[in-house]
C-alpha positions in Angstrom: 154.7 -16.6 108.3 151.4 -18.5 108.8 152.2 -18.7 112.5 151.6 -15.0 112.7 148.0 -15.3 111.6 145.3 -13.4 113.5 144.0 -16.6 115.0 147.3 -17.2 116.7 147.2 -13.7 118.1 143.7 -14.2 119.3 144.9 -17.4 121.0 147.5 -15.4 122.9 144.8 -13.0 124.0 142.7 -15.9 125.2 145.7 -17.3 127.1 146.1 -14.0 128.9 142.6 -14.2 130.2 142.6 -17.9 131.2 142.3 -19.1 134.8 144.7 -21.0 136.9 146.7 -20.4 140.1 148.6 -17.4 138.8 147.5 -13.9 139.7 146.0 -11.5 137.1 149.3 -9.5 137.1 151.3 -12.7 136.5 149.0 -13.8 133.7 149.2 -10.4 132.1 153.0 -10.3 132.3 153.1 -13.8 130.8 150.9 -12.7 127.9 153.1 -9.7 127.2 156.1 -12.0 127.0 154.2 -14.3 124.6 153.3 -11.4 122.4 156.8 -10.0 122.5 158.0 -13.3 121.3 156.0 -12.8 118.1 157.7 -9.5 117.3 161.0 -10.6 115.8 159.3 -13.3 113.7 156.8 -10.8 112.3 159.5 -8.2 111.5 161.5 -10.9 109.7 158.4 -12.0 107.8 157.7 -8.4 106.7 161.3 -8.0 105.5 161.1 -11.2 103.6 157.8 -10.1 102.0 159.2 -6.8 100.9 162.3 -8.4 99.5 160.2 -10.9 97.6 157.8 -8.3 96.2 159.9 -5.1 95.9 157.8 -2.0 96.3 159.3 -0.6 93.2 157.3 -3.1 91.1 154.3 -3.1 93.3 151.3 -1.6 91.5 148.4 -2.5 93.8 146.4 -0.1 96.0 148.9 2.2 97.7 147.1 2.0 101.1 148.1 -1.6 101.4 151.8 -0.9 101.1 151.4 2.1 103.5 149.7 -0.1 106.0 152.4 -2.7 105.8 155.2 -0.2 106.6 153.1 1.6 109.2 152.3 -1.5 111.2 155.8 -2.8 110.8 157.1 0.4 112.3 154.6 0.1 115.1 155.7 -3.5 115.9 159.3 -2.5 115.8 158.6 0.4 118.2 156.8 -1.9 120.6 159.5 -4.5 120.4 162.2 -1.9 121.1 160.4 0.2 123.7 158.4 -2.3 125.6 159.7 -5.8 125.0 163.3 -5.0 125.6 162.9 -2.8 128.7 161.3 -2.9 132.1 158.8 -0.3 130.8 156.5 -3.2 129.9 155.4 -3.5 133.5 153.9 0.0 133.4 150.1 -0.4 132.7 150.7 -3.9 131.4 147.0 -4.6 130.4 146.9 -1.5 128.1 150.3 -2.4 126.6 149.1 -6.0 126.0 146.0 -4.7 124.1 148.0 -2.2 122.1 150.6 -4.9 121.1 147.8 -7.4 120.2 146.1 -4.8 118.0 149.3 -3.7 116.2 150.6 -7.3 115.7 147.2 -8.4 114.3 147.0 -5.5 111.9 150.6 -5.9 110.8 150.0 -9.6 110.0 146.8 -8.7 108.0 148.6 -5.9 106.2 151.3 -8.3 105.2 148.8 -10.8 103.8 147.0 -8.1 101.9 150.3 -6.9 100.4 151.3 -10.3 99.4 148.0 -11.0 97.7 148.0 -7.7 95.8 151.7 -7.8 95.0 151.4 -11.3 93.5 149.0 -9.8 90.9 151.5 -7.2 90.0 154.7 -9.3 90.0 156.6 -9.3 86.7 155.5 -11.9 84.2 157.8 -13.5 81.7 157.7 -12.6 78.0 155.8 -15.1 75.9 157.7 -18.2 74.8 156.0 -21.4 73.9 152.2 -20.9 73.9 149.2 -22.4 72.1 148.4 -21.0 68.6 145.7 -18.4 68.7 143.3 -20.7 66.9 143.4 -23.1 69.9 142.2 -20.5 72.3 138.7 -19.2 72.2 137.6 -16.0 73.8 135.3 -17.8 76.2 138.3 -19.6 77.6 139.9 -16.3 78.4 136.8 -14.7 79.9 137.2 -14.7 83.7 140.2 -16.9 83.5 143.0 -14.6 82.5 144.5 -11.2 83.1 146.6 -8.6 81.1 150.2 -7.5 81.9 151.9 -4.5 80.3 155.6 -3.8 79.6 157.2 -1.0 81.5 159.8 1.4 80.1 162.5 -1.2 80.5 160.4 -3.8 78.6 159.7 -5.8 81.8 156.1 -7.1 82.0 155.5 -5.7 85.5 152.3 -3.6 85.1 149.0 -5.3 85.8 146.4 -4.0 83.3 143.2 -5.7 84.5 141.3 -9.0 84.3 140.0 -10.3 81.0 136.3 -10.3 81.9 132.9 -9.7 80.3 131.7 -8.5 83.7 131.7 -4.8 83.1 130.9 -4.1 86.8 133.9 -6.0 88.2 136.5 -3.6 89.6 139.4 -5.0 87.7 137.7 -5.8 84.5 139.1 -4.4 81.2 135.4 -3.8 80.2 134.5 -1.7 83.2 134.3 1.8 81.7 134.5 3.4 85.2 137.3 1.2 86.5 141.1 1.6 86.6 141.6 -0.9 83.8 138.7 -0.2 81.5 138.2 3.6 81.6 139.2 5.6 78.5 140.8 8.1 80.9 142.8 5.7 83.2 146.5 5.5 82.8 146.4 1.8 83.3 143.7 1.1 80.7 144.3 -0.5 77.3 141.3 1.6 76.2 143.0 4.9 76.9 144.0 6.1 73.4 146.5 8.6 75.0 148.0 6.1 77.4 151.1 3.9 77.2 149.0 0.7 76.7 146.2 2.1 74.5 147.8 4.6 72.2 148.1 3.9 68.5 151.7 5.3 68.7 153.1 3.6 71.9 155.5 0.7 71.4 153.9 -0.9 74.4 150.3 -0.5 73.3 147.7 -3.1 72.7 146.2 -1.1 69.8 149.4 -0.1 67.9 149.7 -2.3 64.9 153.5 -1.8 64.9 154.0 -2.3 68.7 157.2 -4.1 69.6 156.3 -5.0 73.2 152.5 -5.1 73.4 150.7 -6.4 76.5 150.4 -10.1 77.2 147.5 -12.2 78.4 148.3 -14.6 81.3 146.2 -17.5 82.4 145.2 -17.0 86.0 145.2 -20.7 87.1 148.9 -21.4 86.3 150.3 -18.0 85.4 151.2 -19.2 81.9 151.5 -16.6 79.2 148.9 -17.3 76.5 150.0 -14.7 74.0 150.3 -11.1 73.0 147.3 -8.8 73.2 147.9 -6.8 70.1 146.9 -5.4 66.7 150.4 -6.2 65.4 150.0 -9.3 63.2 153.7 -10.0 63.4 153.5 -10.7 67.2 152.8 -14.3 67.7 151.0 -16.0 69.3 148.5 -13.1 69.1 145.1 -12.3 70.6 143.5 -9.5 68.6 142.7 -6.6 70.9 139.6 -5.3 69.0 138.1 -8.7 68.6 138.6 -9.7 72.2 137.1 -6.4 73.5 134.2 -6.8 71.1 133.5 -10.3 72.3 133.7 -9.4 76.0 131.4 -6.4 75.6 128.9 -8.5 73.7 129.0 -11.4 76.2 128.6 -9.1 79.2 126.0 -6.8 77.6 128.3 -3.8 78.2 
């Protein structure tokens, strides 16, 4: 997968423009063959990526997923239309540039998707974890994130970063962000939402919630405990106290 990095594609472009005894047409034809050789590997990598992070559980920016499939289709089209037929010799320089552009963007889209999907991949339910008393709020600040249970009780929904930075896009203290707004569907502060309502079984504020959100340490993806007002859910991080600390620490 790393072989398809943009630097590799740039190297191919450089090869196409290099000197030597071959004519310009021969060099262009050779560069097309080199680029075509990348096609099957990239398509295989895209398929592997999608199977590893199924789009059904992907909750990152939709444009990243759209780009992934769009550029994958473009690469497949080029591979089928140009790389497998004699048509590649018609206007070879323009074809080479088009291929290079699409392959580069497909590789970048795949990397963007992997990075975003890794943040929304299902997290395991809490098992063994430190007692709440052993974890201070400052240890969570900027070092952990929140995951919420879906309708099948799988912790597959990313609910924001535990951060006192109320300007950070993913912070649960950002009143204008997707994870901190009182109006956002993915915010634990939305009293009408699945993860912020006092009546939802998945909510961080329902004192009787059966599957409240969990807090996961960023460094090793270890579940620290439940983010909940339900004192029966252990280990537990009190939602109101954590939010109060973060707002105070960040001056929000």
